[in-house]
Structures are given as C-alpha cells and as structure tokens.
PDB file of N, CA, C and O in Angstrom:
ATOM      1  N   LYS A   1      94.445 107.608  61.564  1.00  0.00           N
ATOM      2  CA  LYS A   1      93.206 108.949  61.555  1.00  0.00           C
ATOM      3  C   LYS A   1      91.834 108.479  62.333  1.00  0.00           C
ATOM      4  O   LYS A   1      91.135 109.285  62.946  1.00  0.00           O
ATOM      5  N   GLY A   2      91.583 107.304  62.250  1.00  0.00           N
ATOM      6  CA  GLY A   2      90.528 107.029  63.269  1.00  0.00           C
ATOM      7  C   GLY A   2      90.640 106.695  64.622  1.00  0.00           C
ATOM      8  O   GLY A   2      89.799 106.498  65.500  1.00  0.00           O
ATOM      9  N   THR A   3      92.096 106.670  64.595  1.00  0.00           N
ATOM     10  CA  THR A   3      92.544 106.421  66.190  1.00  0.00           C
ATOM     11  C   THR A   3      92.532 107.711  66.755  1.00  0.00           C
ATOM     12  O   THR A   3      91.951 108.000  67.801  1.00  0.00           O
ATOM     13  N   ILE A   4      93.166 108.461  66.066  1.00  0.00           N
ATOM     14  CA  ILE A   4      93.093 110.153  66.574  1.00  0.00           C
ATOM     15  C   ILE A   4      91.815 110.726  66.778  1.00  0.00           C
ATOM     16  O   ILE A   4      91.492 111.434  67.732  1.00  0.00           O
ATOM     17  N   HIS A   5      91.089 110.371  65.800  1.00  0.00           N
ATOM     18  CA  HIS A   5      89.750 111.038  65.951  1.00  0.00           C
ATOM     19  C   HIS A   5      89.166 110.370  67.425  1.00  0.00           C
ATOM     20  O   HIS A   5      88.905 111.101  68.380  1.00  0.00           O
ATOM     21  N   HIS A   6      89.014 109.020  67.468  1.00  0.00           N
ATOM     22  CA  HIS A   6      88.590 108.572  68.534  1.00  0.00           C
ATOM     23  C   HIS A   6      89.043 108.899  69.730  1.00  0.00           C
ATOM     24  O   HIS A   6      88.195 108.791  70.616  1.00  0.00           O
ATOM     25  N   LEU A   7      90.406 109.372  70.161  1.00  0.00           N
ATOM     26  CA  LEU A   7      91.121 109.654  71.229  1.00  0.00           C
ATOM     27  C   LEU A   7      90.574 111.307  71.263  1.00  0.00           C
ATOM     28  O   LEU A   7      90.383 111.690  72.417  1.00  0.00           O
ATOM     29  N   LEU A   8      90.403 111.939  70.615  1.00  0.00           N
ATOM     30  CA  LEU A   8      89.852 113.216  70.669  1.00  0.00           C
ATOM     31  C   LEU A   8      88.337 113.429  71.241  1.00  0.00           C
ATOM     32  O   LEU A   8      87.880 114.378  71.878  1.00  0.00           O
ATOM     33  N   LYS A   9      87.770 112.330  70.835  1.00  0.00           N
ATOM     34  CA  LYS A   9      86.221 112.467  71.029  1.00  0.00           C
ATOM     35  C   LYS A   9      86.626 111.383  73.057  1.00  0.00           C
ATOM     36  O   LYS A   9      85.798 111.357  73.968  1.00  0.00           O
ATOM     37  N   ALA A  10      87.582 110.927  73.099  1.00  0.00           N
ATOM     38  CA  ALA A  10      87.413 110.141  74.159  1.00  0.00           C
ATOM     39  C   ALA A  10      87.771 111.302  75.203  1.00  0.00           C
ATOM     40  O   ALA A  10      87.144 111.389  76.259  1.00  0.00           O
ATOM     41  N   VAL A  11      88.920 112.293  74.833  1.00  0.00           N
ATOM     42  CA  VAL A  11      89.322 113.167  76.143  1.00  0.00           C
ATOM     43  C   VAL A  11      88.326 114.476  76.057  1.00  0.00           C
ATOM     44  O   VAL A  11      88.564 115.482  76.726  1.00  0.00           O
ATOM     45  N   GLU A  12      87.310 114.391  75.270  1.00  0.00           N
ATOM     46  CA  GLU A  12      85.915 115.609  75.523  1.00  0.00           C
ATOM     47  C   GLU A  12      85.041 114.521  76.136  1.00  0.00           C
ATOM     48  O   GLU A  12      84.197 115.075  76.840  1.00  0.00           O
ATOM     49  N   LEU A  13      84.927 113.438  76.150  1.00  0.00           N
ATOM     50  CA  LEU A  13      83.897 112.741  76.896  1.00  0.00           C
ATOM     51  C   LEU A  13      84.733 112.639  78.262  1.00  0.00           C
ATOM     52  O   LEU A  13      84.193 113.153  79.241  1.00  0.00           O
ATOM     53  N   PHE A  14      85.518 112.262  78.375  1.00  0.00           N
ATOM     54  CA  PHE A  14      86.276 112.185  79.925  1.00  0.00           C
ATOM     55  C   PHE A  14      86.426 113.568  80.268  1.00  0.00           C
ATOM     56  O   PHE A  14      86.589 113.603  81.488  1.00  0.00           O
ATOM     57  N   GLU A  15      86.445 114.509  79.878  1.00  0.00           N
ATOM     58  CA  GLU A  15      86.625 115.888  80.446  1.00  0.00           C
ATOM     59  C   GLU A  15      85.256 116.093  81.012  1.00  0.00           C
ATOM     60  O   GLU A  15      85.086 116.563  82.137  1.00  0.00           O
ATOM     61  N   LYS A  16      83.910 115.596  79.914  1.00  0.00           N
ATOM     62  CA  LYS A  16      82.569 116.182  80.223  1.00  0.00           C
ATOM     63  C   LYS A  16      82.186 115.377  81.684  1.00  0.00           C
ATOM     64  O   LYS A  16      81.514 115.795  82.628  1.00  0.00           O
ATOM     65  N   THR A  17      82.813 114.178  81.521  1.00  0.00           N
ATOM     66  CA  THR A  17      82.022 113.302  83.087  1.00  0.00           C
ATOM     67  C   THR A  17      83.222 113.499  84.038  1.00  0.00           C
ATOM     68  O   THR A  17      83.391 112.648  84.911  1.00  0.00           O
ATOM     69  N   GLU A  18      84.072 114.549  83.945  1.00  0.00           N
ATOM     70  CA  GLU A  18      85.100 114.977  84.973  1.00  0.00           C
ATOM     71  C   GLU A  18      85.818 113.582  85.771  1.00  0.00           C
ATOM     72  O   GLU A  18      85.883 113.255  86.957  1.00  0.00           O
ATOM     73  N   ASP A  19      86.343 112.914  84.417  1.00  0.00           N
ATOM     74  CA  ASP A  19      87.103 111.476  84.901  1.00  0.00           C
ATOM     75  C   ASP A  19      88.354 112.049  84.640  1.00  0.00           C
ATOM     76  O   ASP A  19      88.783 111.982  83.488  1.00  0.00           O
ATOM     77  N   GLU A  20      89.106 112.676  85.633  1.00  0.00           N
ATOM     78  CA  GLU A  20      90.417 113.443  85.466  1.00  0.00           C
ATOM     79  C   GLU A  20      91.702 112.190  85.105  1.00  0.00           C
ATOM     80  O   GLU A  20      92.804 112.317  84.571  1.00  0.00           O
ATOM     81  N   PHE A  21      91.112 111.189  85.567  1.00  0.00           N
ATOM     82  CA  PHE A  21      92.118 110.014  85.542  1.00  0.00           C
ATOM     83  C   PHE A  21      92.335 109.778  83.983  1.00  0.00           C
ATOM     84  O   PHE A  21      93.444 110.071  83.537  1.00  0.00           O
ATOM     85  N   MET A  22      91.333 109.253  83.082  1.00  0.00           N
ATOM     86  CA  MET A  22      90.813 108.595  82.041  1.00  0.00           C
ATOM     87  C   MET A  22      91.232 109.822  81.074  1.00  0.00           C
ATOM     88  O   MET A  22      91.898 109.610  80.061  1.00  0.00           O
ATOM     89  N   ALA A  23      90.778 111.193  81.465  1.00  0.00           N
ATOM     90  CA  ALA A  23      91.231 112.147  80.503  1.00  0.00           C
ATOM     91  C   ALA A  23      92.644 112.388  80.129  1.00  0.00           C
ATOM     92  O   ALA A  23      93.073 112.603  78.996  1.00  0.00           O
ATOM     93  N   LYS A  24      93.404 112.312  81.402  1.00  0.00           N
ATOM     94  CA  LYS A  24      94.820 112.241  81.259  1.00  0.00           C
ATOM     95  C   LYS A  24      95.505 111.419  80.510  1.00  0.00           C
ATOM     96  O   LYS A  24      96.409 111.789  79.761  1.00  0.00           O
ATOM     97  N   ASN A  25      94.972 109.756  80.712  1.00  0.00           N
ATOM     98  CA  ASN A  25      95.210 108.729  79.764  1.00  0.00           C
ATOM     99  C   ASN A  25      95.094 109.175  78.557  1.00  0.00           C
ATOM    100  O   ASN A  25      96.121 109.351  77.902  1.00  0.00           O
ATOM    101  N   ALA A  26      94.047 109.405  78.098  1.00  0.00           N
ATOM    102  CA  ALA A  26      93.695 109.719  76.687  1.00  0.00           C
ATOM    103  C   ALA A  26      94.424 110.618  76.106  1.00  0.00           C
ATOM    104  O   ALA A  26      94.968 110.295  75.050  1.00  0.00           O
ATOM    105  N   LYS A  27      94.630 112.015  76.656  1.00  0.00           N
ATOM    106  CA  LYS A  27      95.524 112.696  76.314  1.00  0.00           C
ATOM    107  C   LYS A  27      97.061 112.319  75.888  1.00  0.00           C
ATOM    108  O   LYS A  27      97.572 112.777  74.865  1.00  0.00           O
ATOM    109  N   SER A  28      97.785 111.378  76.841  1.00  0.00           N
ATOM    110  CA  SER A  28      98.782 111.141  76.801  1.00  0.00           C
ATOM    111  C   SER A  28      98.750 110.175  75.345  1.00  0.00           C
ATOM    112  O   SER A  28      99.639 110.397  74.523  1.00  0.00           O
ATOM    113  N   LEU A  29      97.878 109.271  75.089  1.00  0.00           N
ATOM    114  CA  LEU A  29      98.067 108.807  74.052  1.00  0.00           C
ATOM    115  C   LEU A  29      97.892 109.232  73.133  1.00  0.00           C
ATOM    116  O   LEU A  29      98.502 108.714  72.197  1.00  0.00           O
ATOM    117  N   LEU A  30      96.804 110.634  72.762  1.00  0.00           N
ATOM    118  CA  LEU A  30      96.956 111.378  71.645  1.00  0.00           C
ATOM    119  C   LEU A  30      98.223 111.889  71.434  1.00  0.00           C
ATOM    120  O   LEU A  30      98.558 112.085  70.266  1.00  0.00           O
ATOM    121  N   LYS A  31      99.019 112.151  72.357  1.00  0.00           N
ATOM    122  CA  LYS A  31     100.082 113.172  72.597  1.00  0.00           C
ATOM    123  C   LYS A  31     101.104 112.230  71.629  1.00  0.00           C
ATOM    124  O   LYS A  31     101.963 112.663  70.861  1.00  0.00           O
ATOM    125  N   ASP A  32     100.776 110.883  71.880  1.00  0.00           N
ATOM    126  CA  ASP A  32     102.020 109.861  71.470  1.00  0.00           C
ATOM    127  C   ASP A  32     101.996 109.780  69.971  1.00  0.00           C
ATOM    128  O   ASP A  32     102.960 109.767  69.206  1.00  0.00           O
ATOM    129  N   CYS A  33     100.314 109.713  69.607  1.00  0.00           N
ATOM    130  CA  CYS A  33      99.829 109.557  68.238  1.00  0.00           C
ATOM    131  C   CYS A  33     100.420 110.672  67.505  1.00  0.00           C
ATOM    132  O   CYS A  33     100.983 110.537  66.419  1.00  0.00           O
ATOM    133  N   LEU A  34     100.288 111.695  68.080  1.00  0.00           N
ATOM    134  CA  LEU A  34     100.844 113.304  67.438  1.00  0.00           C
ATOM    135  C   LEU A  34     102.236 113.124  66.899  1.00  0.00           C
ATOM    136  O   LEU A  34     102.520 113.169  65.702  1.00  0.00           O
ATOM    137  N   LYS A  35     103.297 112.863  68.139  1.00  0.00           N
ATOM    138  CA  LYS A  35     104.268 112.334  67.837  1.00  0.00           C
ATOM    139  C   LYS A  35     104.725 111.350  66.794  1.00  0.00           C
ATOM    140  O   LYS A  35     105.476 111.594  65.850  1.00  0.00           O
ATOM    141  N   GLU A  36     104.263 110.407  67.048  1.00  0.00           N
ATOM    142  CA  GLU A  36     104.320 109.383  66.083  1.00  0.00           C
ATOM    143  C   GLU A  36     104.269 109.615  64.689  1.00  0.00           C
ATOM    144  O   GLU A  36     105.240 109.199  64.056  1.00  0.00           O
ATOM    145  N   PHE A  37     103.112 110.342  63.883  1.00  0.00           N
ATOM    146  CA  PHE A  37     102.733 110.609  62.969  1.00  0.00           C
ATOM    147  C   PHE A  37     103.126 112.294  62.494  1.00  0.00           C
ATOM    148  O   PHE A  37     102.802 112.871  61.456  1.00  0.00           O
ATOM    149  N   ASN A  38     103.926 112.809  63.648  1.00  0.00           N
ATOM    150  CA  ASN A  38     104.662 114.073  63.202  1.00  0.00           C
ATOM    151  C   ASN A  38     103.440 115.143  63.106  1.00  0.00           C
ATOM    152  O   ASN A  38     103.567 116.120  62.367  1.00  0.00           O
ATOM    153  N   LEU A  39     102.262 114.944  63.860  1.00  0.00           N
ATOM    154  CA  LEU A  39     101.028 115.939  63.655  1.00  0.00           C
ATOM    155  C   LEU A  39     101.013 116.803  64.668  1.00  0.00           C
ATOM    156  O   LEU A  39     101.396 116.518  65.803  1.00  0.00           O
ATOM    157  N   THR A  40     100.512 118.047  64.271  1.00  0.00           N
ATOM    158  CA  THR A  40     100.065 118.779  65.605  1.00  0.00           C
ATOM    159  C   THR A  40      98.665 118.785  65.866  1.00  0.00           C
ATOM    160  O   THR A  40      97.960 118.343  64.959  1.00  0.00           O
ATOM    161  N   ALA A  41      98.061 119.220  66.984  1.00  0.00           N
ATOM    162  CA  ALA A  41      96.702 119.223  67.512  1.00  0.00           C
ATOM    163  C   ALA A  41      95.608 119.690  66.321  1.00  0.00           C
ATOM    164  O   ALA A  41      94.563 119.090  66.070  1.00  0.00           O
ATOM    165  N   GLU A  42      95.996 120.654  65.787  1.00  0.00           N
ATOM    166  CA  GLU A  42      95.396 121.537  64.584  1.00  0.00           C
ATOM    167  C   GLU A  42      95.078 120.703  63.629  1.00  0.00           C
ATOM    168  O   GLU A  42      93.948 120.385  63.259  1.00  0.00           O
ATOM    169  N   GLU A  43      96.409 120.246  63.114  1.00  0.00           N
ATOM    170  CA  GLU A  43      96.188 119.177  61.936  1.00  0.00           C
ATOM    171  C   GLU A  43      95.116 118.165  62.084  1.00  0.00           C
ATOM    172  O   GLU A  43      94.412 117.814  61.137  1.00  0.00           O
ATOM    173  N   CYS A  44      94.992 117.649  63.431  1.00  0.00           N
ATOM    174  CA  CYS A  44      93.839 116.274  63.570  1.00  0.00           C
ATOM    175  C   CYS A  44      92.807 116.479  63.462  1.00  0.00           C
ATOM    176  O   CYS A  44      92.065 115.530  63.208  1.00  0.00           O
ATOM    177  N   GLN A  45      92.098 118.193  63.638  1.00  0.00           N
ATOM    178  CA  GLN A  45      91.104 118.249  63.672  1.00  0.00           C
ATOM    179  C   GLN A  45      90.745 118.226  62.216  1.00  0.00           C
ATOM    180  O   GLN A  45      89.575 117.911  61.996  1.00  0.00           O
ATOM    181  N   THR A  46      91.401 118.457  61.302  1.00  0.00           N
ATOM    182  CA  THR A  46      91.110 118.319  59.845  1.00  0.00           C
ATOM    183  C   THR A  46      91.465 117.369  59.048  1.00  0.00           C
ATOM    184  O   THR A  46      91.448 117.518  57.827  1.00  0.00           O
ATOM    185  N   LEU A  47      91.904 116.061  59.744  1.00  0.00           N
ATOM    186  CA  LEU A  47      91.834 115.080  58.878  1.00  0.00           C
ATOM    187  C   LEU A  47      91.022 114.415  58.399  1.00  0.00           C
ATOM    188  O   LEU A  47      91.336 113.550  57.581  1.00  0.00           O
TER     189      LEU A  47
END
C-alpha cells in the first residue's frame, strides 16, 4: 500500500518537473505493482 502511494506521488512529481525518463520508470514500476497485486489504478487511489 505504501509503495503504491509513493509511486503515485513519484509519477506526479516527475511529471511536474518534466523528467520524462524518471516519470516513465515510476509508471513502469507502478504498472508492475498493480499487476502483482491484481489492482486497477482507480483502486490504488482508494487504498
């Protein structure tokens, strides 16, 4: 739960700072977590 929240914040932060490389990495890690725990992005917002 904590990891997913941190990854969501990281994506937001990297997009704000226009760091495309790191935003892409954070999105990739988030996607892997969602797949591992069988969650949707919407479900993660309410964890």
